[in-house]
N, C-alpha and C positions, 0 to 999 in steps of 0.2 A: 490822495483820497480825501474828500471833504469830511469835516468833523461836525457832528451834530452838537447843538448847544444844549440839548436836553440831557441831563444826567442819566446815565444808563443806556443811552442810545448811541453806542459806538464811540463813546469818549470816556475818559476817566472821571468818575464822580468827584466833584469838589466838595470841600468842607464848607457848608453854608454858615452864614452868620445866624445869631441867636433867633432873630425874628423869623427867618425862613424855616428854622427848625421847630417853630411853634413855641419858642421860649418867650415868655411874657416879660418884656423889660419893665412894664408898669408894676410888676410884683413888688419891687423895692421902693417905688415912689411914695408909698403911704407909710414907710417906716416899719413894715412888718418883717423885714429881713435884716441881714447883717451887712448888706452891701452899702457902699456910700450912696447918699442921696444927693439931689441937686443942691441941698442946703449945706452939705459938707464941703464948703469952699475953702476952708483953711483959716478964715478970720471971723469965726463965729463966737469968739469969747464974750463979746458984748451983746450978742443977740439974745432974743428970748428963747432960741432953740439951740443952745450951745451944744447939746449932746445929740442932735438929730431928733427927728420926730418920733412919736410913738413911745412904746414901752422902754426903749433904750434910754430916752431922755428922762423919763420919769424915775427909773431906777437910779440913775446918776444923781439926779436932783435930791432924792431922799438921802443918799449917802453923804452928799455935800453938806446938808444941814447939820449933821452931827460932827463935822470936822472943820468947823470954822467958816461955814458959809461959802461964798463965791470964790474965796481965794484958792480953793482946791480944784475948782472946776476946770479952768483952762488946762492945767497939767493933765488931769484925768481925761479930759475931752480929747486932748492930742493923742494920748496913749490908746484910748478906745478907738479913735478914728484910724490910727495906724494899724491896729489889730484888724479892723474891718477891711482896710485896704489890702493888707497882707492876705487875709482870708479870701478876699475877692480875686486877687492875683493868683493865688494857689488854685482856687476853684476854676478860674478861667484857663489856666495852663492845663490842668487835668482834663478839662472839657475839650480843649483843642487837641491834646494828645489822643484822648480816647476817640474824639470825632475823626481825626485824621486816620487813626487805625481802622475805624469802622469804614471810612470811605475807601481806604486801600483794600480792605477785605471785600467790600461790596464790588469794587472794581475788578478785583481778582476773580471773584465768583462769577461776575458778569461775563468776563472773557472766557472763563472755563466753560460756561454754559453755551457759548457760541461755537466752540471748536467742533468741527465736523470730523468724525473719525469712523474707522471700520477695521475689520480684522486684518492682521498682518499678512496672513496666508489665506488662499482660497481652498485649502485642504490638501495640497500636494507639495508642501515645502520639502525640498529634496537635498538639503545641505545641512551639515552639522556646524554648530558654532565653533569658531576657531579657538583652539586651546590657547591658554595664556602663554606668553613668552617666558623666558627664564626669569624675568623680573616680575612676573605675575600680571602683566598688562595684556589687554586684548584690543585688536583694531576695531574700528567702527565703520560699518558699511550702510549707506543710505541710498535707496533707489529714488531718484527724482523723476517725476512723470509730468509731462505737459499734455493736458487733454484738449482736444479740439471741439469739446461740447458746445453746441449751439442751443441748448435747452433752456435758455433764459433770454430775456429781452436784451440784457447787457451784452451777452456773448454773441447774439445774433447781429447786433449792431456793429460789433467789432470784426465780424468775418463770417462767411458762409451764406447759404441761401435758406429761404423759408422752408424749402423741401427737406432740409436737414434737421429741422426741429423735431424732437421726439425720437430721433435715431440713436443707436448705440454710439457713444463717443469713441474716438480712436486715440491711442496713446502715441501721438506723433512725435513727441520728444521723450527720450528715455536716456537717462544718465545715471551711472553708478558713482557715487562719491565714496572714496575710500580714504579714511584718516588712519594713519599708522598708529600702532599700539602706544608708542612713546609720544604721539602727537607732534612729531617734528617734521612730518611731511604729509602731503595729501595729493590725491589724484582724482580726476574725473574722466570716466570712459563712457563715450556715447556709442550706442548701437543705432545704425541707420534704421529708419522706420520701416523700410521695405526689405528687411532681412528675413529670410525664410528659416524657421526654426521648428523644433518639436515643442508643441504646447501641451502641457499635462492636463489631465481632467481637472475641471474647476467648478466650484459652486459659488455663484454670486451671493455674498452674504446679505445683500440688501433685498434682492428679489427672490432668492431661493432657487433660481433657475440653475440647472446643471448642464455642463458642457463636457462632451467626451473628449478624450485626448485626440490631438490631430497634429498634422504638419501644416503650418500656415505662416502668415506674415505676422511679425511680432507686434505691430501696432493694433492688431485685432484683439489682443488679449484683454482689453478693458471690458469686453463683454462679460467677463467673469469677475469684474471689479479689479481694483488696484492690486489686491492680493494675488490675483491670477497672473498679472504682469510680473510680480515678484517671484512667484513659483516658476515661471518660465525662465527668468534670469538665473535662478538657482540651478535649474536643470541644465541650462546651457553652460554655465560657468563653474559650478561647484562651489561658488562663493556664498557663504551664509550672509544673508542681508538682514540687518537688525531692524530696519524701519523703512517705510516708504512715505513720501510726501508728494502731493499732487496739486497742481494749480491749473486753472482754466484761463481763457483769454482775458476776462475781466480782472482776474487776480494778477496777471502779469502787469496790466496797466497800473493797478493800485500799488503794487510793490515797487514798480519803477518810480512812481511819484513819491512814495515814502522814502526811498533811498536818495532821491534828488537827482536821479539820472545817472547815465554812465557814458563815458567817452568811447566812440567807435570811429573807424576810419575806412574810407574807400579810396582806391587808387585813381578811379575815374568817376565821372558823374554816373549816377544810377537812377533808373526809373523803371521799377518792376511792375509793369502793366501787362495785360493780355496781349499776346502776339498771334498772328495768323497760324492756326494749327496748334497753338499752345495757350489754352484758356487759363484763366485764373491769374493770380498774382497778388503780392502783398500791398502794392501801391506805395512801396518805399520810394521816396524821392529825395536824394541828397546830392549836393555838389561834391566834387573830388576834395578830399582832405578829411580833417578831424571834425567831429560833431559831438556835442553832448546831447543825448536823446533821452526822453522820458515819455511816460504815458503811452498814447497810441503809436507814437513813432517808435518806441521801444518794442512794442508788439510787432509792428511791421518789420523791424529789423530781425527779430527772432523768427518770423515766419518766412522770410525771403528765401526762396529756393532757386527759382529760375535765373535770377540775376547773378547768383553765386554758382551757377553751372549745375548744381546737383544737391542731393541731400547731404553729401559729404561737405560741400561748401557751406551749406546751412549750419551744419554742426560746428565748423570752424568759426562762423560768425557768432554762434551762440556761446562758444567758449571765450571768444574775445569779449563779449558783453559781460559774462559772469566774472571773468578776471578783472574787468574794469569796476564792476560793482564791489568786489572785495577790496580793491585799492581805494575806492571811495569810502567804504565803511571804515577802513583803517585810518585814512587821512582825516576823517571826521571824528575819530575817537569814539565811534558808535558803540564799541564794546564796553566802554567805561562811562559814557554819557547817559545818565539815567533818563533824561528827557527824550533823547533819541531812541533809546531802547523801548520806552513806553510807546512811542509813536509806531515803531516798527512792530512791536508786539500786537498792538491793535490791528494794524494792517495785515499782519501775518494770520491772525485768527480769522479775519474776514476772507482772506484770499486762499488759504490752504485747506486741504483735507489731509489727514495724517492717519497712520496706523495706531491702533488702540493704545499701545504701550507708551506712546509719547503724547497722549491726548490731554495734557494739562499745560497751563502756562508755564509752570515751573520746569517741567520736563523739556518743553521747547526751548526755554531760556538756557537750561543746562546744556542742551544740545548745541545751541549756538556758541556757547562758551568753548566748546571743544575745538572750534576753528580759530579762536582768538590768537593763539600763540604760534600758529603755523606760519612760518615766513613765506612771503609771496614768491620768493625764488624757489621754494620747495613745493609749490602748487603747480602741478602739470595737468593739462587737459588734452585729451586725444580721442581719436575715433577707432573703433575696433578694426583690426586688419581684416580685409574681406576680398572675395573674388566674385565675379559675375555668376549668377545662378544659371547653370546649363539649361534648366527648364524654362527660364524666362530671362535671358541675358540683358534685355533692354529695360527691364523694370525691377528685377529683384537681385539681391546679393546673398551670399553665404559667408559665414565665418571662414577665414582663410585657414585651411588645415595646418597644423603645426604652429604657426605664428600666433593665432588666436588662442590655442590651447596653452601656449607658454605664457601669454599675457595673463590669462586667468590664473595660471599657476603662480605668477609673481604676486598677484593680489592675494590669493589664498595664503601664500607664505609671508605676506606682509613685507615684501621687499620693495624698496623705493623704485618708482618709475622715473625718477630724475636721472637723465643720462650722466650727469657729473657724479652722482652718488654711485652709480653702477660702475663707472670707470674707476673710481677710487677703490671700490670694493675688490675689483680684480687686481689692482696694483698692490694693495696692502695685505693681501692674503699671506700671512707669514709662513715660512717653512717650519712646521712643527717638528716635534720629536719623531723619531722613526717609529712606524707602526709596529705593533706586536706581530709575531709570527702568526700566519693564518690559523695554524692548528691550535694556537693558544687562546684564540678569541671565541668567546661564547656569543653567538648571534641568534636572536630569536626572530623567526620568520612569521609574519602575520598575513593572513589572507584578507586584503582590504578591497577586493575587486568589485564590491558592491557600491563603491563610491559614486558611481554615476547614476545610482537609483535603480539599476537592474540587478537581477539575481546574481550572486557571486559565482565565480567559476569554481566548481567543486574540486577539492584537492590541490588547489593552486599553491598553497604554502608548502606542501610536501614536494611539489615539483621544483620550486625554486630552491628549497633546502638541498635537494640533490645536486642542483647546479653549483651551489656554494661548496658542497663537499668535494665535488670534482675539481674545484679551484683550490683545494687544500684547507677549507674551513670545516674541518671534521667535527668541530663541536657545535655546528649549527643545529638548531632544534626548531620545532614548530610550536605555535600557540594554539590552544583550543578555543580561545576567545576570538570572535570575529572582529575585524577592523573595518575601516571605511576610509578610502583615500582615492581621489581622482588621479593622482600621480604617485608613482612609486618613490619612496624616500627611505633614507637610512638615518635614524635618529640616535643621538648619544646624549647622556645626561650631562647637565651643566657641571656637576661636581667632578666629572672626569677630565675637564679642562682640555688643554691642547693635546694631551695623549688620546683622549676620547675622540677628538676630531680626526686625528691621524688614523686611528683604527677604523673609524667610519669611512674615511676617504679610501682606505684600502679595500673595503667591501665594495664601495661604489665602482672603483677602478676595475676590480675583478669581473664585474658584470657589465662593463662598458657604459656605466651611467654617468651623467654629467656631474660636476662638483656641486652644482646648485641643488642636487637631490639630497645633500647632506644637511641635516638640521640639528640644532641644539634644542633640547627640551628641558623643562624643570626636572629636578632630581626625582627619581622614581625607577622606572624600568631601565635596564641596561641597554646595550647595543641592540637595536631593533630594526629589522628590515620589513617595511610594510609594502606589500605588493598592491599597487593601485589598479584602477580599472583601465589605465593606459597600457597595461601589460597582462592581459587576460590569458594569452596563450603564447606558445613558442619558447625556445630556449635562448633567444637573442633579444636583448633589450631593444625596443622599437627605435629605429634610426631617427624618425621625425622628432621623438621626444628627446633624443640625445643630441640633436643638432644644436650647435651653439650660436646660430645666427641670431641677430638682434630682433626680438619680437616687437620692438617699438618702431621698426622701419615702416615707412608708408602709413603712419597713423596720424599725420597732420598735427603733431604735438605743439601745443602753445603753452609757454611758461608764464606764470602769473605776474612775474616782475617786469615783463616786456610790455612797454606801453607804446612802442613805435611801429607796431605791425599794422598793415592795412589789407583789406580784402580786395582781391582782383575781381573786377566786374566783367561778366560774360558780354562779349561785344554787342549782341543785339539789344542790350538793355542800357547802353551808355548814352542814348539820346535823351535830352531833357525836354 
């Protein structure tokens, strides 16, 4: 992005020299101040102005006459001149320090004033913030949205037709960034733009227009603002989303330029242009192999769909690009290079819209630092498991039953999506002490069936209590306090250690629940079974939820440390 040379116009204000700031250098030229004058050259002992002009010279001359005439003057002249120089240096340093601070403050306020922000939610946030883990840490979830808005000259130039100007933008790119509570791993999950979902009632915070709840395509949610897209994700996943960030076509180009580009790769030549019966296209044109792309080429890469066979292929290409950007930032030490950070900050402010609670430069900076220490090999990007939509199998998809639910559960429970981490977790689960006898364990059953945003199943805690008693847990009791959980879980306090885990596992086993349903919580409540909205009715735990199949299968996962992957090009688009 180009930088303006005018202070305050998209660039960091510089500390100007004295003349630019209205400081009159001539103020001292007539001897009325304490600064050195052009006559203070250092060999003024024999001159007629040995003490400088004006009052300073007259005072020194008068004192010299009472102390032996001119013999005292050179010594006192030197001391006086040194004092003047020291005062000037001190004054100048103070001025520079204060001036620099003022410039920094003005720059900071300038950027803050440019940030575009809006409400986090459109009025139907349907998830609860994740409870801290045993160490008191909480995960971070950010919804990243790519808008196809053509409502500016810059965006229209980069894509779309004039007929699209003034229309409601679509959220064609939607990704959830999850950073673990300990900040040791992160994941990005995309939802294809043509996924059919339940969209809650939304009120656009900018226009005030209200939209009734409906079942529709997820990229239509921007009609209610980015907060409506967030509410839809929360309703679908049960994951509390802390913030949203949105960028349009022009913003992608600017951000790509600020980063300096990213490496991408295609296995064959690619030329994504309109074909007979298949209008549109990104006009991406690359030869087979690796390329470093930026600016409009980066936008073309991120928009390419037909040449990569589908929206799923496009998501893969976007993940490849984002992983490359992260590698570039780390290789450039951008997280510690103040100059690079300032440049990125200015570009981000111009390119992004954000939710209110991160609407300052400092908060955006702090947010960026959350990713600084996440190793690249612990950054995994994937696409939601899905099936064809029976109502429109050629155009729309649905979240895959079971697999998608378990994926969202992993994120809610802050479990790593890295296959190596998950494999290690299965292997290293130690054989703990023997669980206590069922009749000796006090288990509190909580009705959390409202976790999906619907009304709770009345009396559900009592029903599951009876199931536990039938299994020998005669001390099982119910809580009058309502809970909220998308999936059923058995929690034990951290202070109970290995014994607490063994006891919790025995409860889960008695009800045919998977071991992943057992959670450690900070000290507080004892052994607690919270019945989630996944088990509203029946005496048998749902088979789909208990299925131990891998929810990450068929998700096109891309690891951040892998730099040798290339996109396969759909054959009709291989001609240059």
